[in-house]
N, C-alpha and C positions, 0 to 999 in steps of 0.2 A: 492413501498416503497421509503422512503426518500433516502436511499443510492443509489438506481437506478437513481433517479433524479440528485443527486450530481455527480454520475459517468458520467452522460450525460454531465454535465457542465464541468467536468474535461476533458472529451474526446474532447469537442468542443474547449477547451483552448489550447490543444496540450501540456500541461505541462508535461505529462508523456509519450510522444511519444518515446523518446529515450529508456526509460526503457521497454515499451511494445514491441518495435522493437527487443530489445535484448532478451526478453523472448520468443517472437515469433520465433526467430532464434534458440532457444534452448541454448543460451548462459546464463551464470550467469549474474546477474545484482545487483548492490548495489546502495542504495539511502539513503542519510542522511536526516532525517526528525525531526523536533522539537518534543519533547515528547508530547506536546499537540495535535499534528496532527497525531501521529503514527497509532493509531487505525483507524482513518478515511482514511488515505492514504492506509493502508493495505486492508481495506474493499473495497475501490474504485478499487484498483488493482485487487482484487479477483473478483469484479463484471465485470471488463473489461476482465480479463484473469484468469478464474478459474484455480486453481492448488494448489500446495503446496508452502508455503512461510516460510522462516526462518526469524524471527525478532529478532535481537540482541539488547538488552537493557543493560544499565550500572548498573547491580546489581539486587539483589533479590527484593528489594522494587519496582523498576521500572518494573520488570517482573510481580509482583503481580498486580500493577496498570494497566499494559497493559492487563492482563488477565481479569480484571474486566470491562474494557471499551469496 
């Protein structure tokens, strides 16, 4: 799948190493991401570390947009 290929690129770039390390240790983690990349980064994190994620967005319209992406 495309997201698996993209997650491999992200893993190789080490861009999310701090976040995945915190998640691996059982700690909470927060990451600010531009709205255009939220769904992608969430999917990539889930591919790297399956689990439950809470995504906070600024308002109902943004929540609906995130849910559709």
